[in-house]
NUKOLMI-397408 format. One line per field, with one value per residue (C-alpha): x, y, z; chain; residue number from 0; residue in three letters. Coordinates in Angstrom, 3 decimals. Layout:
# residues N
px = X, ...;
py = Y, ...;
pz = Z, ...;
kette = A, ...;
nr = NUM, ...;
rest = ALA, ...;
//
This chain:
# residues 342
px = -2.387, 0.879, 1.509, 4.267, 5.697, 7.486, 8.936, 8.960, 9.971, 12.394, 13.703, 12.993, 13.486, 10.784, 10.343, 11.945, 9.754, 6.636, 7.928, 8.685, 5.233, 3.436, 5.471, 5.401, 1.638, 0.863, 2.836, 1.987, -1.689, -2.842, -0.310, 0.272, 3.228, 5.246, 7.669, 9.878, 9.800, 13.147, 13.464, 9.844, 7.686, 10.719, 10.668, 6.999, 7.576, 10.710, 9.363, 12.276, 10.909, 12.425, 10.983, 10.333, 10.078, 10.512, 14.212, 14.646, 12.883, 14.408, 15.745, 14.596, 12.609, 15.708, 17.351, 17.108, 16.615, 14.822, 15.971, 13.810, 15.518, 13.567, 13.296, 11.104, 10.016, 6.642, 4.869, 2.992, 6.133, 8.265, 7.460, 6.509, 4.645, 0.918, -1.855, -2.435, 1.241, 1.544, -1.541, -0.039, 3.307, 1.663, -0.510, 2.543, 4.244, 1.120, 1.057, -2.423, -1.788, 0.758, 1.420, 2.935, 4.751, 5.430, 4.460, 2.286, 3.787, 3.780, 0.199, -0.973, 0.463, -1.116, -4.491, -4.294, -3.362, -6.160, -8.684, -7.305, -7.958, -4.685, -4.976, -2.988, -3.008, -1.047, 1.051, 1.754, 5.395, 6.632, 9.050, 7.308, 4.106, 2.104, -0.547, -3.992, -5.535, -3.118, -2.307, 1.349, 3.434, 6.419, 9.793, 8.633, 9.573, 13.036, 13.588, 12.620, 15.006, 17.871, 17.175, 16.920, 20.264, 21.875, 20.479, 21.724, 25.189, 24.770, 23.816, 27.026, 29.181, 26.915, 27.277, 31.051, 31.352, 28.245, 27.001, 23.518, 22.990, 20.416, 19.377, 17.450, 15.303, 13.085, 9.474, 8.309, 4.778, 4.460, 6.571, 6.031, 9.716, 10.794, 8.084, 8.750, 12.543, 12.680, 10.604, 12.640, 15.944, 14.798, 14.879, 14.496, 12.508, 10.926, 10.174, 7.633, 5.838, 2.431, 3.455, 5.451, 7.596, 9.471, 13.218, 12.582, 10.375, 13.076, 15.888, 13.828, 13.670, 17.349, 18.343, 16.111, 17.766, 21.259, 20.671, 19.693, 23.111, 21.936, 23.410, 20.281, 19.049, 16.828, 15.081, 13.703, 11.811, 13.163, 9.775, 9.615, 8.892, 9.606, 6.671, 6.373, 8.242, 5.977, 7.825, 9.976, 13.688, 15.039, 18.068, 18.342, 15.945, 12.901, 12.302, 10.578, 7.158, 8.149, 8.338, 11.173, 13.991, 14.072, 16.940, 19.133, 16.783, 18.977, 21.913, 19.780, 18.622, 21.980, 23.818, 20.747, 20.514, 24.203, 23.923, 20.914, 21.941, 25.724, 25.695, 27.981, 25.634, 26.167, 23.776, 23.583, 21.420, 20.661, 19.366, 19.342, 20.891, 17.293, 16.315, 19.148, 19.935, 17.839, 14.207, 13.177, 11.209, 7.994, 8.572, 9.448, 6.168, 4.035, 5.592, 5.181, 1.523, 0.858, 2.431, 0.373, -2.890, -1.889, -1.759, -5.343, -6.482, -4.902, -6.722, -9.965, -9.349, -9.611, -7.757, -7.627, -7.173, -4.369, -3.728, -3.588, -3.116, -6.136, -5.434, -3.895, -5.916, -4.912, -7.720, -8.209, -9.018, -9.462, -6.508, -8.608, -8.699, -4.909, -4.425, -7.249, -5.664, -2.230, -1.767, -0.510, 0.549, -2.481, -1.899, -2.765, 0.155, 2.538, 1.283, 1.754, 5.429, 5.852, 5.566, 9.079, 10.668, 13.195;
py = 9.907, 7.951, 5.251, 2.649, 1.569, -1.734, -3.632, -7.400, -10.394, -10.146, -6.690, -5.200, -1.949, 0.588, -0.033, 3.286, 5.099, 3.734, 4.843, 8.300, 8.623, 7.684, 9.996, 13.014, 12.976, 11.895, 14.721, 17.519, 16.739, 15.129, 16.083, 12.414, 11.245, 8.263, 5.822, 3.419, -0.206, -1.934, -5.309, -6.094, -7.954, -8.477, -4.756, -4.931, -7.818, -6.240, -2.638, -1.482, 1.891, 5.235, 8.580, 8.806, 12.377, 14.160, 14.401, 10.605, 10.048, 12.794, 11.592, 8.013, 7.444, 6.362, 4.353, 0.544, -1.673, -0.398, 2.069, 0.198, -3.148, -6.352, -9.915, -12.980, -13.026, -14.543, -12.077, -14.915, -16.701, -16.094, -14.978, -11.444, -12.453, -12.829, -10.288, -9.493, -8.826, -6.717, -4.655, -3.978, -2.972, -0.566, 0.960, 1.445, 3.491, 5.364, 3.769, 3.739, 1.420, -0.285, -0.042, -3.370, -3.378, -6.882, -9.901, -12.945, -13.983, -10.448, -9.779, -13.139, -12.173, -8.707, -10.268, -12.538, -9.630, -7.477, -10.228, -10.360, -6.658, -4.982, -1.944, -2.976, -1.670, -3.307, -2.354, -5.258, -5.896, -8.799, -8.959, -12.210, -10.248, -13.098, -11.292, -11.749, -8.414, -6.145, -6.066, -5.259, -4.896, -2.592, -4.311, -6.543, -4.154, -3.606, -7.353, -7.934, -5.203, -6.651, -10.187, -9.024, -7.251, -10.319, -12.549, -10.169, -10.642, -14.407, -14.476, -12.765, -15.344, -18.143, -16.884, -16.705, -20.340, -21.822, -22.890, -23.324, -20.919, -21.661, -18.589, -19.131, -16.292, -15.877, -17.077, -19.452, -20.107, -17.935, -17.309, -13.634, -12.663, -15.580, -14.855, -11.125, -11.272, -14.333, -12.649, -9.453, -11.329, -13.614, -16.886, -20.108, -21.811, -20.487, -22.799, -21.543, -23.145, -22.934, -25.094, -28.252, -29.475, -32.722, -32.683, -33.967, -30.962, -28.607, -30.300, -30.334, -26.554, -26.289, -28.555, -26.636, -23.333, -24.821, -26.339, -22.880, -21.652, -20.038, -20.379, -21.514, -19.517, -21.331, -19.249, -21.058, -19.913, -21.237, -22.887, -24.742, -28.473, -31.022, -33.239, -35.916, -33.822, -33.336, -30.528, -27.630, -28.285, -27.203, -28.180, -25.077, -25.880, -23.870, -20.179, -18.655, -19.458, -23.117, -22.676, -24.382, -22.056, -22.553, -22.221, -24.500, -26.052, -24.625, -26.631, -29.767, -28.926, -27.839, -31.170, -33.029, -30.737, -31.259, -35.028, -35.367, -32.888, -32.960, -29.135, -27.605, -26.053, -23.656, -22.618, -19.195, -18.487, -14.758, -15.020, -11.929, -9.696, -9.299, -7.628, -5.126, -1.695, 1.347, 0.919, 1.567, 4.695, 2.654, 1.178, 4.558, 6.036, 3.016, 2.703, 6.423, 6.360, 3.373, 5.287, 8.433, 6.471, 4.549, 7.812, 8.503, 5.025, 5.322, 8.592, 6.957, 4.095, 1.502, -1.171, -4.767, -3.702, -2.878, -0.666, -2.239, -1.297, -1.943, -0.797, 2.605, 3.309, 2.774, 1.090, -0.499, -4.176, -6.473, -8.650, -11.704, -10.641, -10.518, -13.840, -15.848, -16.664, -16.254, -14.064, -16.795, -16.620, -17.517, -20.329, -17.914, -15.672, -18.618, -19.874, -16.393, -16.489, -20.115, -18.975, -17.546, -20.749, -22.966;
pz = 23.187, 23.327, 20.717, 20.575, 17.208, 16.600, 13.657, 13.921, 11.817, 8.928, 8.070, 4.661, 2.750, 3.597, 7.309, 8.210, 5.679, 7.415, 10.821, 9.441, 7.856, 11.068, 13.279, 10.957, 10.418, 13.961, 15.509, 13.052, 12.360, 15.610, 18.302, 19.108, 21.195, 20.027, 21.597, 19.724, 20.832, 20.402, 18.698, 17.958, 20.444, 22.683, 23.426, 24.376, 26.751, 28.272, 28.273, 26.120, 24.979, 23.932, 22.768, 19.019, 17.715, 14.380, 15.138, 15.268, 11.924, 9.805, 6.450, 7.007, 3.800, 1.880, 4.675, 4.615, 7.647, 10.747, 13.393, 15.917, 15.449, 14.955, 16.204, 15.794, 19.439, 20.287, 22.668, 24.383, 25.520, 28.614, 32.163, 31.074, 27.921, 27.379, 26.925, 30.605, 31.305, 28.154, 29.054, 32.479, 30.960, 28.509, 31.243, 33.478, 30.725, 29.655, 26.194, 24.680, 21.742, 19.506, 15.790, 14.710, 11.373, 10.124, 8.084, 8.611, 11.960, 13.347, 12.295, 13.649, 17.038, 16.715, 15.905, 18.932, 21.216, 19.775, 20.490, 24.038, 24.568, 23.594, 21.294, 18.216, 14.662, 11.850, 8.841, 6.437, 5.624, 3.533, 0.648, -0.343, -1.173, 0.363, 2.446, 0.979, 1.990, 0.122, -3.584, -2.930, 0.201, 0.536, 0.245, -2.590, -5.381, -3.906, -3.495, -7.127, -8.287, -6.244, -7.471, -11.081, -10.910, -9.336, -12.082, -14.769, -13.286, -13.121, -16.775, -17.851, -16.099, -17.334, -20.891, -20.520, -19.402, -21.092, -17.672, -16.297, -13.400, -10.690, -8.698, -5.457, -4.156, -1.112, -1.131, 1.583, 0.354, -2.748, -5.819, -6.584, -6.297, -8.473, -11.045, -11.371, -11.151, -13.386, -16.089, -15.810, -16.095, -18.926, -17.013, -18.991, -16.237, -13.045, -10.099, -7.545, -4.578, -6.258, -9.238, -8.425, -11.322, -11.875, -12.375, -15.906, -16.686, -15.422, -17.320, -20.534, -20.459, -19.530, -22.415, -24.848, -23.942, -24.082, -27.528, -28.773, -27.691, -24.448, -20.988, -19.084, -16.108, -13.586, -10.918, -7.886, -4.790, -1.495, -0.854, -4.191, -4.032, -6.718, -7.654, -4.993, -2.415, 0.602, 2.396, 1.247, 1.694, 5.060, 7.102, 9.297, 12.138, 13.248, 13.911, 16.958, 15.476, 14.867, 11.104, 9.197, 8.163, 4.421, 1.973, -0.088, -2.647, -5.447, -4.120, -4.450, -7.976, -9.435, -9.159, -10.447, -13.462, -14.187, -13.733, -16.044, -18.755, -18.652, -18.527, -15.910, -13.341, -10.442, -7.661, -6.019, -2.963, -2.868, 0.692, 2.870, 0.219, -1.013, 2.262, 2.454, 1.097, 0.263, -0.791, -4.377, -5.206, -5.395, -1.938, -0.412, -1.625, -0.683, 2.779, 3.448, 2.362, 4.627, 7.517, 6.882, 6.787, 9.924, 11.878, 10.753, 11.816, 15.256, 15.913, 14.780, 17.237, 14.484, 16.475, 15.318, 11.712, 9.315, 6.299, 2.833, -0.806, -3.053, -6.583, -5.905, -2.735, 0.880, 2.810, 6.232, 6.634, 9.659, 10.619, 9.757, 6.107, 5.963, 7.700, 6.176, 2.827, 1.289, -1.767, -4.074, -7.707, -9.900, -12.362, -15.188, -14.229, -14.189, -17.539, -18.926, -17.941, -19.088, -22.705, -22.229, -20.886, -22.660;
kette = A, A, A, A, A, A, A, A, A, A, A, A, A, A, A, A, A, A, A, A, A, A, A, A, A, A, A, A, A, A, A, A, A, A, A, A, A, A, A, A, A, A, A, A, A, A, A, A, A, A, A, A, A, A, A, A, A, A, A, A, A, A, A, A, A, A, A, A, A, A, A, A, A, A, A, A, A, A, A, A, A, A, A, A, A, A, A, A, A, A, A, A, A, A, A, A, A, A, A, A, A, A, A, A, A, A, A, A, A, A, A, A, A, A, A, A, A, A, A, A, A, A, A, A, A, A, A, A, A, A, A, A, A, A, A, A, A, A, A, A, A, A, A, A, A, A, A, A, A, A, A, A, A, A, A, A, A, A, A, A, A, A, A, A, A, A, A, A, A, A, A, A, A, A, A, A, A, A, A, A, A, A, A, A, A, A, A, A, A, A, A, A, A, A, A, A, A, A, A, A, A, A, A, A, A, A, A, A, A, A, A, A, A, A, A, A, A, A, A, A, A, A, A, A, A, A, A, A, A, A, A, A, A, A, A, A, A, A, A, A, A, A, A, A, A, A, A, A, A, A, A, A, A, A, A, A, A, A, A, A, A, A, A, A, A, A, A, A, A, A, A, A, A, A, A, A, A, A, A, A, A, A, A, A, A, A, A, A, A, A, A, A, A, A, A, A, A, A, A, A, A, A, A, A, A, A, A, A, A, A, A, A, A, A, A, A, A, A, A, A, A, A, A, A, A, A, A, A, A, A, A, A, A, A, A, A, A, A, A, A, A, A;
nr = 0, 1, 2, 3, 4, 5, 6, 7, 8, 9, 10, 11, 12, 13, 14, 15, 16, 17, 18, 19, 20, 21, 22, 23, 24, 25, 26, 27, 28, 29, 30, 31, 32, 33, 34, 35, 36, 37, 38, 39, 40, 41, 42, 43, 44, 45, 46, 47, 48, 49, 50, 51, 52, 53, 54, 55, 56, 57, 58, 59, 60, 61, 62, 63, 64, 65, 66, 67, 68, 69, 70, 71, 72, 73, 74, 75, 76, 77, 78, 79, 80, 81, 82, 83, 84, 85, 86, 87, 88, 89, 90, 91, 92, 93, 94, 95, 96, 97, 98, 99, 100, 101, 102, 103, 104, 105, 106, 107, 108, 109, 110, 111, 112, 113, 114, 115, 116, 117, 118, 119, 120, 121, 122, 123, 124, 125, 126, 127, 128, 129, 130, 131, 132, 133, 134, 135, 136, 137, 138, 139, 140, 141, 142, 143, 144, 145, 146, 147, 148, 149, 150, 151, 152, 153, 154, 155, 156, 157, 158, 159, 160, 161, 162, 163, 164, 165, 166, 167, 168, 169, 170, 171, 172, 173, 174, 175, 176, 177, 178, 179, 180, 181, 182, 183, 184, 185, 186, 187, 188, 189, 190, 191, 192, 193, 194, 195, 196, 197, 198, 199, 200, 201, 202, 203, 204, 205, 206, 207, 208, 209, 210, 211, 212, 213, 214, 215, 216, 217, 218, 219, 220, 221, 222, 223, 224, 225, 226, 227, 228, 229, 230, 231, 232, 233, 234, 235, 236, 237, 238, 239, 240, 241, 242, 243, 244, 245, 246, 247, 248, 249, 250, 251, 252, 253, 254, 255, 256, 257, 258, 259, 260, 261, 262, 263, 264, 265, 266, 267, 268, 269, 270, 271, 272, 273, 274, 275, 276, 277, 278, 279, 280, 281, 282, 283, 284, 285, 286, 287, 288, 289, 290, 291, 292, 293, 294, 295, 296, 297, 298, 299, 300, 301, 302, 303, 304, 305, 306, 307, 308, 309, 310, 311, 312, 313, 314, 315, 316, 317, 318, 319, 320, 321, 322, 323, 324, 325, 326, 327, 328, 329, 330, 331, 332, 333, 334, 335, 336, 337, 338, 339, 340, 341;
rest = MET, LYS, ILE, GLY, ILE, LEU, THR, SER, GLY, GLY, ASP, CYS, PRO, GLY, LEU, ASN, ALA, VAL, ILE, ARG, GLY, ILE, VAL, LEU, LYS, GLY, THR, THR, SER, TYR, ASP, LEU, GLU, PHE, VAL, GLY, ILE, ARG, ASP, GLY, TRP, ARG, GLY, VAL, VAL, ASP, ALA, ASP, PHE, PHE, PRO, LEU, THR, ARG, HIS, GLU, VAL, LYS, GLY, LEU, ALA, LYS, VAL, GLY, GLY, THR, ILE, LEU, GLY, THR, SER, ARG, THR, ASN, PRO, TYR, GLU, GLY, ASP, ARG, GLY, GLY, ALA, GLU, ASN, ILE, LYS, ALA, THR, LEU, ALA, GLU, HIS, GLY, ILE, ASP, GLY, ILE, VAL, ALA, ILE, GLY, GLY, GLU, GLY, THR, LEU, ALA, ALA, ALA, ASP, ARG, LEU, ALA, LYS, ASP, GLY, VAL, ASN, VAL, PHE, GLY, VAL, PRO, LYS, THR, ILE, ASP, ASN, ASP, LEU, GLY, ALA, THR, ASP, TYR, SER, PHE, GLY, PHE, ASP, THR, ALA, VAL, ASN, ILE, ALA, THR, GLU, ALA, MET, ASP, ARG, LEU, ARG, THR, THR, GLY, ASP, SER, HIS, GLN, ARG, CYS, MET, VAL, ALA, GLU, VAL, MET, GLY, ARG, HIS, VAL, GLY, TRP, ILE, ALA, LEU, HIS, ALA, GLY, MET, ALA, ALA, GLY, ALA, HIS, VAL, ILE, CYS, ILE, PRO, GLU, VAL, PRO, LEU, SER, ILE, ASP, GLU, ILE, THR, ALA, GLN, VAL, THR, SER, ALA, PHE, GLU, ARG, GLY, ARG, ALA, PRO, LEU, VAL, VAL, VAL, SER, GLU, GLY, PHE, LYS, LEU, LYS, GLY, GLN, GLU, GLU, ALA, TYR, SER, ASP, LYS, GLY, LEU, ASP, ALA, PHE, ASN, ARG, PRO, ARG, LEU, GLY, GLY, ILE, SER, GLU, ILE, LEU, ALA, PRO, GLU, ILE, GLU, ARG, LEU, THR, GLY, ILE, GLU, THR, ARG, ALA, THR, VAL, LEU, GLY, HIS, ILE, GLN, ARG, GLY, GLY, SER, PRO, SER, GLY, PHE, ASP, ARG, VAL, LEU, ALA, THR, ARG, LEU, GLY, LEU, HIS, THR, ALA, ASP, ALA, VAL, VAL, ASP, GLY, ASP, TRP, GLY, SER, MET, VAL, ALA, LEU, ARG, GLY, THR, ASP, ILE, VAL, ARG, VAL, PRO, PHE, ALA, ASP, ALA, LEU, GLY, GLU, LEU, HIS, THR, VAL, PRO, LEU, SER, ARG, TYR, GLU, GLU, ALA, ALA, ALA, LEU, PHE, GLY;
//
């Protein structure tokens, strides 16, 4: 059996560890043959394949990024896109199925292809930790660690100048990175998409911290909306799946905080630095386990599903379970953190 592996959507630490886990178990336990698919769904559409053996994956568990490359290509677009064209391309190259490693957009495309008769199995990847079928996704822990370290650095310069520092982290629909990194770094207010706040509520916490002699730290998810704001802030156009490219809400909040409080305020957008570098130990282990169990699922022919973490166990769930509902921050978790604000 020959299996193609692709990584699609945003890169994140742990992708290479998944690839390594799949290939090592697939070749040693099941005598599977693997091909790498370059640049996500683009490589499927363009038949951009190459052999993927133990040699290509050696030492990859600690390496960030993805050796396969990635893109945000929609496999149903273009002259060679669509399920029928893709099935013909795979048949021409003797490929029996695809393992798609990616987030919400990638898995939505995989689900659609699976329903149209293409053999696809999924591995969830999102630093946002927003997929409903898995308790945690690899890349999240690393992103939180990177964001926490960055905020620790921001706090030292804030303390030196008695400034308010606003740190913007990733999180389109959910605020897990902001919540975890903000709690770890001792933020004085955390702004997440699930809990809209008014500018007055934010500045009240900033002022409270400042009056106690602290340099306030505000952590905000890129998808946060102020009360009364209908859409998350975006001025960067749309991606390949027609979703707004977010980023920049901190640069809206910072001048308002300074204007209303009189406290000198600076904004920092962490952006893609959260995706880069080597994965944490937790993410290396989780990604590897997901890869090992994926090899089992492929041999079982469990197409149209994906691996997921439930508690400490790796399980298989249908794509529909992953795409049906976002894994949002419960209000109880936010209220728990709010006891630390101000």
